[in-house]
C-alpha positions as CSV (number, residue, x, y, z in Angstrom):
1,M,43.9,1.6,106.5
2,A,41.7,0.6,109.6
3,N,43.6,-0.9,112.5
4,V,42.3,-3.7,114.8
5,K,40.8,-1.4,117.3
6,E,38.8,0.5,114.7
7,L,37.6,-2.8,113.2
8,K,36.4,-4.0,116.6
9,K,34.4,-0.8,117.1
10,K,32.8,-1.3,113.6
11,I,32.0,-5.0,114.4
12,K,30.3,-4.0,117.7
13,S,28.3,-1.4,116.0
14,V,27.1,-3.8,113.2
15,K,26.2,-6.3,116.0
16,G,24.0,-3.7,117.6
17,T,22.4,-3.0,114.4
18,L,21.8,-6.7,113.9
19,K,20.0,-6.9,117.2
20,I,17.7,-4.2,116.2
21,T,16.9,-5.6,112.7
22,S,16.3,-9.0,114.1
23,A,13.9,-7.8,116.8
24,M,12.1,-5.8,114.3
25,K,11.8,-8.8,112.0
26,L,10.3,-10.9,114.8
27,V,7.8,-8.1,115.7
28,S,6.7,-7.7,112.1
29,A,6.4,-11.5,111.7
30,A,4.1,-11.6,114.8
31,K,1.9,-8.7,113.4
32,L,1.9,-10.2,109.9
33,N,0.4,-13.4,111.1
34,R,-2.6,-11.5,112.7
35,A,-2.9,-9.1,109.8
36,Q,-2.8,-12.0,107.3
37,Q,-5.6,-13.8,109.1
38,N,-7.8,-10.6,109.2
39,V,-7.4,-9.8,105.4
40,L,-7.9,-13.3,104.3
41,G,-11.0,-13.6,106.4
42,A,-12.4,-10.3,105.4
43,R,-11.7,-10.3,101.7
44,P,-14.1,-13.0,100.5
45,Y,-17.0,-11.5,102.4
46,A,-16.4,-8.0,101.1
47,N,-15.9,-9.2,97.5
48,E,-19.0,-11.4,97.4
49,L,-21.1,-8.6,99.1
50,E,-20.0,-6.1,96.6
51,R,-20.7,-8.6,93.7
52,T,-24.2,-9.4,95.1
53,I,-25.1,-5.8,95.5
54,K,-24.1,-4.9,91.9
55,I,-26.1,-7.9,90.5
56,V,-29.1,-7.4,92.6
57,S,-29.2,-3.6,92.0
58,A,-29.0,-4.3,88.2
59,L,-32.1,-6.6,88.4
60,V,-34.3,-4.6,90.7
61,Q,-36.5,-2.3,88.6
62,K,-36.8,1.4,89.4
63,Y,-34.4,1.3,92.3
64,Q,-32.0,4.1,92.8
65,H,-29.3,4.8,95.4
66,P,-26.7,7.6,95.7
67,F,-23.9,5.2,95.8
68,L,-25.0,3.4,92.5
69,S,-25.4,6.3,90.3
70,E,-23.0,8.8,88.6
71,A,-22.7,12.3,90.3
72,G,-25.6,14.5,89.0
73,E,-23.5,17.5,88.4
74,K,-20.0,17.1,86.8
75,S,-17.5,18.8,89.1
76,G,-14.5,17.8,87.1
77,K,-12.8,16.4,90.4
78,V,-12.3,12.9,91.8
79,A,-11.2,12.0,95.2
80,L,-8.2,9.5,95.8
81,L,-7.8,7.9,99.3
82,V,-4.2,6.7,99.6
83,I,-3.6,4.1,102.2
84,S,0.1,4.3,103.0
85,A,2.4,3.5,106.0
86,S,3.3,5.9,108.7
87,K,6.6,4.3,109.3
88,G,9.6,3.5,107.1
89,L,12.0,0.5,107.0
90,C,9.6,-1.5,104.8
91,G,11.5,-1.8,101.5
92,G,9.7,-0.5,98.5
93,Y,6.3,-0.5,100.1
94,N,5.8,3.3,100.1
95,T,7.8,4.2,97.0
96,Q,6.0,1.7,94.8
97,L,2.7,2.9,95.9
98,A,3.8,6.6,95.4
99,K,4.7,5.8,91.8
100,A,1.3,4.3,91.1
101,V,-0.4,7.4,92.7
102,K,1.7,9.7,90.6
103,H,0.9,7.8,87.5
104,F,-2.7,7.9,88.2
105,V,-2.8,11.6,88.9
106,E,-0.8,12.5,85.9
107,G,-2.9,10.3,83.6
108,S,-6.3,11.3,84.9
109,K,-8.6,13.7,82.9
110,E,-10.2,15.1,86.1
111,E,-8.5,17.0,88.8
112,V,-7.5,14.6,91.5
113,E,-8.0,15.5,95.2
114,V,-5.8,13.3,97.4
115,Y,-6.7,12.1,100.9
116,Y,-4.2,10.2,103.0
117,I,-4.2,7.4,105.6
118,G,-0.6,7.2,106.6
119,T,2.1,9.8,106.0
120,K,5.0,8.4,104.0
121,V,3.6,8.7,100.5
122,N,2.7,12.2,101.3
123,V,6.2,12.9,102.2
124,I,7.5,11.2,99.0
125,L,5.1,13.0,96.6
126,G,5.3,16.3,98.3
127,N,3.7,19.0,96.1
128,L,3.3,16.7,93.1
129,V,-0.3,16.1,94.0
130,K,-3.2,18.2,95.6
131,V,-3.5,17.0,99.2
132,V,-6.7,17.9,100.9
133,K,-6.5,16.0,104.2
134,T,-4.5,13.3,106.1
135,F,-6.8,11.3,108.3
136,E,-5.5,10.6,111.8
137,Y,-6.5,7.8,114.2
138,E,-5.8,6.9,117.9
139,K,-3.5,4.0,116.7
140,L,-1.5,3.3,113.6
141,E,-4.0,0.6,112.6
142,P,-7.5,2.1,112.4
143,T,-10.6,0.3,113.5
144,L,-13.8,-0.4,111.4
145,T,-15.6,2.3,113.3
146,E,-12.9,4.9,112.5
147,I,-12.8,3.8,108.8
148,Q,-16.6,4.2,108.7
149,K,-16.2,7.8,109.7
150,T,-13.7,8.4,107.0
151,C,-15.9,6.6,104.5
152,N,-18.9,8.9,105.4
153,E,-16.7,12.0,104.9
154,L,-15.7,10.9,101.5
155,A,-19.2,9.7,100.6
156,A,-20.6,13.1,101.6
157,L,-18.4,14.7,98.9
158,F,-19.7,12.2,96.3
159,E,-23.4,12.7,97.2
160,E,-23.0,16.6,97.1
161,S,-21.5,16.3,93.7
162,K,-18.2,17.8,94.8
163,V,-16.4,14.9,93.3
164,E,-17.5,12.6,90.5
165,K,-15.8,9.4,91.8
166,I,-13.9,8.1,94.7
167,Y,-10.8,5.8,94.2
168,V,-8.7,4.0,96.8
169,A,-4.9,3.4,96.4
170,Y,-3.3,0.7,98.4
171,N,-0.9,-2.2,98.3
172,L,-2.8,-5.5,97.8
173,F,-1.4,-8.2,99.9
174,K,-0.5,-11.3,97.9
175,S,2.1,-13.1,100.0
176,V,4.7,-12.6,102.7
177,I,7.2,-11.1,100.2
178,S,4.8,-9.9,97.5
179,F,2.3,-7.0,97.1
180,I,0.6,-5.2,94.2
181,P,0.2,-1.3,94.2
182,T,-3.6,-1.1,93.3
183,I,-6.0,1.7,92.5
184,K,-9.7,1.0,92.3
185,Q,-12.9,2.7,92.2
186,A,-15.0,2.7,95.4
187,L,-17.8,4.9,94.3
188,P,-20.0,4.8,92.4
189,M,-20.7,1.1,92.8
190,T,-21.9,0.3,89.3
191,L,-21.7,-2.5,86.9
192,S,-20.6,-1.8,83.3
193,T,-23.3,-2.1,80.7
194,A,-22.0,-5.4,79.5
195,D,-21.8,-6.9,83.0
196,A,-25.4,-5.6,83.7
197,E,-26.7,-7.3,80.6
198,E,-24.8,-10.5,81.5
199,A,-26.3,-10.4,85.0
200,K,-29.8,-10.1,83.6
201,K,-29.0,-13.0,81.3
202,N,-27.8,-15.3,84.0
203,F,-30.6,-14.3,86.3
204,P,-33.7,-13.9,84.0
205,F,-35.9,-14.1,87.2
206,D,-36.3,-11.8,90.0
207,F,-35.5,-12.6,93.6
208,K,-37.9,-12.7,96.5
209,Y,-37.1,-10.0,99.1
210,T,-38.0,-9.9,102.7
211,P,-39.2,-7.3,103.8
212,N,-38.5,-5.6,100.4
213,S,-35.7,-4.9,98.0
214,K,-35.4,-1.3,98.8
215,E,-35.1,-1.7,102.5
216,I,-32.5,-4.6,102.0
217,L,-30.4,-2.6,99.5
218,D,-30.5,0.6,101.5
219,T,-28.9,-1.4,104.3
220,L,-26.4,-3.5,102.4
221,I,-25.1,-1.0,99.9
222,P,-23.4,1.3,102.6
223,E,-22.2,-1.8,104.3
224,A,-20.6,-3.0,101.1
225,Y,-19.0,0.4,100.7
226,Y,-17.5,0.3,104.2
227,N,-16.3,-3.2,104.0
228,N,-14.7,-2.6,100.6
229,I,-12.5,0.3,101.9
230,F,-11.9,-1.4,105.2
231,T,-10.6,-4.5,103.4
232,C,-8.3,-2.3,101.4
233,V,-7.0,-1.0,104.8
234,L,-6.5,-4.6,106.0
235,D,-4.7,-5.5,102.7
236,A,-2.4,-2.5,103.2
237,I,-1.6,-3.4,106.8
238,A,-0.7,-7.0,106.0
239,A,1.4,-6.0,103.0
240,E,3.3,-3.4,105.2
241,H,4.1,-6.0,107.9
242,G,5.2,-8.4,105.1
243,S,7.3,-5.9,103.4
244,R,8.9,-4.7,106.7
245,M,9.7,-8.4,107.7
246,A,11.3,-9.0,104.4
247,A,13.2,-5.8,104.6
248,M,14.5,-6.5,108.1
249,D,15.4,-10.0,107.0
250,N,17.6,-8.7,104.2
251,A,19.2,-6.1,106.5
252,S,19.9,-8.8,109.1
253,N,21.6,-11.0,106.4
254,N,23.6,-8.0,105.4
255,C,24.7,-7.2,108.9
256,K,25.9,-10.8,109.3
257,E,27.8,-10.7,106.0
258,A,29.4,-7.3,107.2
259,I,30.3,-8.9,110.5
260,R,31.9,-11.9,108.7
261,T,33.9,-9.6,106.4
262,L,35.0,-7.2,109.0
263,T,36.0,-10.1,111.3
264,L,38.0,-11.7,108.6
265,K,39.7,-8.5,107.9
266,M,40.5,-7.9,111.6
267,N,41.9,-11.5,111.9
268,K,44.2,-10.8,108.9
269,L,45.5,-7.6,110.4
270,R,46.0,-9.3,113.8
271,Q,47.8,-12.2,112.1
272,S,49.9,-9.8,110.1
273,A,50.8,-7.9,113.3
274,I,51.7,-11.1,115.1
275,T,53.8,-12.3,112.2
276,T,55.7,-9.0,112.0
277,E,56.5,-9.1,115.8
278,L,57.8,-12.7,115.5
279,I,60.0,-11.7,112.6
280,E,61.4,-8.7,114.7
281,V,62.1,-11.1,117.7
282,V,63.8,-13.6,115.5
283,S,65.8,-10.9,113.7
284,G,66.8,-9.5,117.0
285,A,67.9,-12.9,118.3
286,E,69.9,-13.6,115.2
287,S,71.7,-10.2,115.4
288,L,72.7,-11.0,119.0
289,K,74.2,-14.2,117.9
290,G,75.8,-12.4,115.1
């Protein structure tokens, strides 16, 4: 059974942990505020741009772009870009994404070649998937320019028919305490046959283009592709900070509860020791009177 001295050491240790978890919670809360503003600002633009591109490309006659068509030669391979964290202490953020990636790889008919942004999911999955490359950046949170280079490298594989499709796996930010592991197709950017027919039905006329439809689409299609993946990165960053803040909040609450329990136990031991000493003193005094 622990004595008072040992309990004091444990309480001191837990208080030190509480300071760390509280500080990490505050840091994550500050970062989350900025990340949340970034993703909520970027998401509508990226979604609407991608939707517009798909609709216009379905309406324009005799227009072709490498990003809109299936790979010419079937390679039997697809590329999966996994956007995970490079740090831990963020609850189930990495483990849930790893489960989604594993399920996707096991259920895919094609061979899946995995590319990583961040390292934690790679550590979790290990040799369960075929890892081709882990992208590294100057900072933990990559810039749009850095993401464009990554996108170009993956797009080159698609254009050269080395992979048939490109997918992105990331945690979709929903709220401070909620995220959804998501895997979606980035290339090719095509509408399904039903959606294409619906677009032609909703827009029976053609649009006017200045200078011309080809030049506009040739500029906007790569832009939509870049913004689509960059928005996924922003989602993942916001979800990571939210998950870490929630995890550190739970850890702080657990520390407080541990301190309360240990303090109560220490006080009981101290009270018991004092009571025992008083009994010994009274018993000694009574024996002297005897």
